[in-house]
C-alpha positions in Angstrom: -3.4 -14.4 -10.5 -5.4 -11.9 -8.2 -4.0 -8.2 -8.1 -2.7 -7.0 -4.7 -4.3 -3.8 -3.3 -1.0 -1.7 -4.0 -1.3 -3.0 -7.8 -5.0 -1.9 -7.8 -3.9 1.3 -6.4 -1.4 1.9 -8.8 -3.5 1.1 -11.8 -6.2 3.5 -10.5 -3.6 6.2 -10.1 -2.2 5.6 -13.6 -6.0 5.9 -15.0 -6.5 9.2 -13.0 -3.3 10.4 -14.3 -4.3 9.5 -17.9 -7.6 11.4 -17.2 -5.9 14.5 -15.9 -3.3 14.5 -18.8 -6.1 14.1 -21.4 -8.3 17.1 -19.8 -5.3 19.5 -19.7 -4.0 18.0 -23.2 -7.7 19.0 -24.9 -7.4 22.6 -23.0 -4.2 23.0 -24.9 -5.3 22.0 -28.3 -8.6 23.9 -28.0 -6.7 27.2 -26.9 -8.1 27.2 -23.6 -4.4 27.1 -22.3 -2.2 29.3 -24.4 1.2 28.8 -25.7 3.9 29.7 -23.4 1.4 30.1 -20.4 2.1 28.2 -17.2 -0.2 25.4 -16.0 -1.8 25.9 -12.5 0.3 24.5 -9.7 0.0 21.0 -8.6 -2.1 22.0 -5.5 -4.6 23.7 -7.9 -4.8 20.7 -10.1 -5.2 18.2 -7.0 -8.1 20.6 -5.7 -9.6 20.9 -9.3 -9.5 17.3 -10.5 -10.0 15.8 -7.0 -6.9 13.4 -7.5 -3.7 12.8 -5.5 -0.5 14.6 -5.8 1.2 11.5 -7.5 -1.5 11.3 -10.2 -0.9 14.9 -11.0 2.8 14.5 -11.3 2.3 11.3 -13.3 -0.2 13.4 -15.8 2.4 16.2 -16.0 5.0 13.7 -16.8 2.8 12.3 -19.8 2.3 15.7 -21.0 6.2 16.7 -21.0 6.7 13.2 -22.7 4.4 14.2 -25.3 6.0 17.6 -25.8 3.0 19.5 -24.6 4.8 21.1 -21.5 8.3 21.7 -20.1 8.6 21.3 -16.0 10.9 23.7 -14.5 11.9 23.1 -11.1 12.5 25.5 -8.2 11.0 28.4 -6.7 10.2 30.1 -10.2 9.3 26.6 -11.7 6.2 25.2 -13.3 5.0 23.7 -16.3 5.4 25.8 -19.4 2.8 25.2 -22.2 4.0 24.3 -25.8 1.0 24.3 -28.1 1.9 22.0 -31.1 2.9 23.7 -34.1 4.6 22.9 -37.6 8.1 22.5 -35.8 6.8 19.9 -33.6 4.9 18.1 -36.6 8.1 18.2 -38.7 10.1 16.8 -35.7 7.6 13.9 -35.2 7.7 13.2 -38.9 11.2 13.4 -39.2 11.8 10.8 -36.6 9.3 8.7 -38.2 11.0 8.7 -41.6 14.5 8.3 -39.9 13.3 5.0 -38.2 12.2 3.9 -41.7 15.7 4.6 -42.9 14.3 7.1 -45.7 17.2 8.7 -47.4 17.7 12.3 -48.3 17.1 12.1 -52.0 13.6 10.4 -51.1 12.6 13.6 -49.0 13.9 15.8 -51.9 11.5 14.2 -54.4 8.6 14.5 -52.2 9.4 18.3 -52.0 10.0 18.4 -55.6 6.3 17.0 -56.2 4.6 19.2 -53.7 6.5 22.6 -53.3 5.7 23.4 -56.9 2.0 23.0 -56.2 2.3 25.3 -53.3 4.0 28.1 -55.5 1.1 27.6 -58.0 -1.5 28.0 -55.1 0.3 31.3 -54.3 0.1 32.7 -57.6 -3.7 32.0 -57.6 -4.3 33.8 -54.3 -6.4 37.0 -55.3 -4.5 38.9 -52.2 -1.1 37.8 -53.5 0.2 41.4 -54.4 -0.8 42.6 -50.7 -0.3 39.4 -48.8 2.4 37.4 -50.4 4.7 39.1 -52.9 6.0 41.8 -50.3 7.1 39.3 -48.0 8.8 37.3 -50.6 10.6 40.4 -52.0 11.9 41.2 -48.6 13.5 37.8 -48.5 15.0 38.2 -51.7 16.6 41.5 -50.6 17.8 39.7 -47.4 19.4 36.8 -49.5 20.9 39.1 -52.1 22.9 40.7 -49.2 24.6 37.3 -48.3 25.4 36.0 -51.7 29.3 36.0 -50.8 28.5 34.0 -47.7 27.9 30.4 -48.7 26.4 29.2 -45.4 24.4 32.4 -44.7 23.0 32.3 -48.2 21.9 28.8 -47.5 20.0 30.0 -44.5 18.4 32.9 -46.2 17.4 30.7 -49.3 15.7 28.1 -47.0 13.6 30.8 -45.3 12.5 32.0 -48.8 11.4 28.3 -49.6 9.7 28.0 -46.3 7.6 31.2 -46.9 6.5 30.1 -50.2 5.0 26.8 -48.8 3.7 29.0 -45.7 1.5 31.2 -48.1 -0.2 28.0 -49.4 -4.1 28.9 -48.4 -4.9 25.3 -47.3 -4.1 24.6 -43.7 -3.5 21.0 -44.1 -1.1 21.3 -47.1 0.6 24.0 -45.8 1.5 22.1 -42.6 2.6 18.7 -44.2 4.7 20.4 -46.7 6.2 23.0 -44.3 7.0 19.9 -42.0 9.1 18.6 -44.9 10.8 21.8 -45.8 11.7 22.2 -42.3 13.3 18.6 -42.2 14.9 19.3 -45.7 16.4 22.6 -44.4 18.2 20.6 -41.7 19.7 18.4 -44.1 20.6 21.2 -46.4 22.3 23.3 -43.6 24.3 19.9 -42.4 25.4 19.8 -46.2 26.3 23.4 -46.3 28.4 22.8 -43.2 30.1 20.0 -44.9 31.0 21.7 -48.1 32.3 24.7 -46.3 34.8 22.8 -44.3 36.0 21.0 -47.5 36.1 24.4 -49.5 33.7 22.9 -52.2 30.5 25.1 -51.7 28.9 26.1 -54.5 30.5 29.1 -56.0 29.1 32.9 -55.8 27.9 32.4 -59.5 25.9 29.4 -58.6 24.4 31.4 -55.6 23.4 34.3 -58.1 21.8 31.9 -60.3 19.6 30.5 -57.5 18.9 34.2 -56.4 17.8 34.8 -60.0 15.5 31.7 -59.9 13.8 32.9 -56.7 13.3 36.2 -58.2 11.8 35.0 -61.5 9.3 32.8 -59.1 8.3 35.8 -57.3 7.5 37.6 -60.5 5.4 34.8 -61.5 3.4 34.6 -58.4 2.9 38.3 -58.6 1.7 37.9 -62.3 -0.9 35.1 -61.2 0.7 32.8 -63.7 0.5 29.7 -61.8 1.7 27.1 -64.5 4.7 29.1 -64.9 5.1 29.5 -61.0 5.0 25.6 -60.8 7.4 25.1 -63.6 9.9 27.5 -62.3 9.7 26.2 -58.7 10.0 22.6 -60.1 13.1 23.4 -62.4 14.9 25.3 -59.4 14.3 22.4 -56.7 15.8 20.0 -59.3 18.6 22.0 -59.9 19.4 22.8 -56.0 18.7 19.5 -54.8 21.4 17.6 -57.0 24.1 19.3 -54.8 22.8 18.2 -51.5 21.7 14.7 -52.9 25.0 14.0 -54.5 26.7 14.3 -51.3 24.0 12.6 -49.2 22.8 10.2 -51.6 23.1 7.2 -49.1 22.4 9.3 -46.0 19.5 8.4 -43.8 17.5 11.6 -42.8 18.8 13.0 -39.5 15.8 14.4 -37.5 16.9 13.3 -33.9 20.1 15.6 -33.8 17.9 18.4 -35.1 15.9 18.3 -32.0 17.4 21.6 -30.6 18.7 23.1 -33.8 15.5 23.2 -35.6 12.3 21.8 -34.2 12.3 22.4 -30.5 12.0 25.6 -29.0 14.9 26.8 -26.5 
């Protein structure tokens, strides 16, 4: 059956929209349009690409659906650019795992395999005493101040773990593992809320033990002992994950409800 003229026009409009979206997407990914900046106005895009207003609006819709922009309406509106980062990577990964019905202990096992590797690689960095250790000790000092507050200590501890992974010198491994730690942080904070509501959060003594494990890990990194750093990180993760996995042993990873809490900018 032959397409009508209106159908052909609609198909052509969609193709033009996809081409405009592709060109703008490439600019964002290549850094030509910076994170937080505003895309040119629709009038300018129509003139630049030589397409219709419907094509430009459809291109913007495509980019907004993909998370590259947020379109704000009104006199002060515009398309605000969001360059992809570890948060968006973690969110996308989380949705994939959630759709596969992956459970919390499965995520924990992956981290218990990969995070000790990152700790060891931190210990192998020649600049660790200047670039890594000061920040980790700063985070240790912050978590020390909130040992009496269970929920606050959980958040501070997660920040410490994220930092260890974030100092891995390999960009690919860093993005992958930080995506996992970000996703785990959401599960652990949800667990902390449950425990606090039940009055069954681990005791201050348990928190102090976790704090001491972090301190020993930083010392091993500072000394450049990669094997010890990996061992300590593995032991600590096994010990702390059991609390979460015991409560959430049958719980499917929750990424969708974390959209505004963890992975998306405000």
